[in-house]
C-alpha positions, 0 to 999 in steps of 0.5 A: 500499499502506498502512502496516498492510500494510507493517507486517504485511509487515516482521514477517512477513519478520523472523520466525524459521521452524520450520526455521530455529529447528530449524537453530539448535538442531541447531547449538547441540547440535553445538557442545556436543558438541564442547565436552563431547568437549574438555572430557572429553579434557582431564580425562583428560589432567589425570588422566594427569599426576597419575597420572604425578606420583603415580609419580614421587613414590613413585619419588623416596621409593623412591629415598631408601628405597633410600639408607637400605637399602643398595639393598635394596627392601622386605622381602616380608613387610611392607607396601611402602607402610608402609615409604615412609609416613609417613617418605618419604611423609607423604600417603596420597593419593599412592598414590592414582591419579586413575583410581581413584574411591573416596572419599580417606581418610588412614586408616592401614587404610582408605586407598585404594592404587591402585599395586602393587609388582612381585611378582617384585621379591623373592628369597624372603623377602629383599628384591630388591636394585637392582643384581639388576635386569639391565635397570632401565629396562624392568623395571615396578616401580610400576604401576596395580594394578587389579581383574579388571573390564572396566572401570577399578577398584582394591580395594588398601588401606593395609591389605595390600601391594598387588602388581602383575604382567603379569597385573594388571587385564583380563588377556589382553585387548587392551584393559586400561589406564587410560586413552585407551580403556584402550590405554595405562598408566603405569609406573615403571620400576626406574631410576625414570623414569615412561613412558606405555605401550601396554597391549599392551606392558606386559602382554606378559611372555613373547612375546620373538620380538617383543618382546625385552625382554617377560621383563625387563619383569616378571623381574628 
């Protein structure tokens, strides 16, 4: 065999076939899909953490407000966010959840507000006091105030007081939370701890047979 034949065979043996090329492309595509999935999971965990941090800052500001108001919550006739801002919370961005895709703003009327105050935390025209709540570790005080669309959405702004109750968000549905494929939601309880809870538990306000704390979750 002459050198020309050897060179030709060598080139033929080291070349990629179409099948091999397709296999390589398929492997790269699979790895990319895993990478995208992992990145999406990391981003969601970061949003969950930031969401809980926002609620904790609101809780700390509320505690200071309660200390200054003899334990009385916000007046029902006032905008609860302006009771905290700017004296207790200087930045409007704290009132905006990372799951809220609207553009942030520091405007006193147009700033997006994602969290709501429990509409039951009041007594007629008077503010409810913290010692009126019988089970503060269960009573939802603040939570994301979602719209009624099938996807996570928010409509609250700094111009109007934002309230939240068990009918908030995709009411009556099995999936209406802000994360974990809408199976979970963060909430701040009246004892001011923040909890990551199942949406099915969060929205339940009547079924005391299976959930003894259901009514206390939404009623003082």
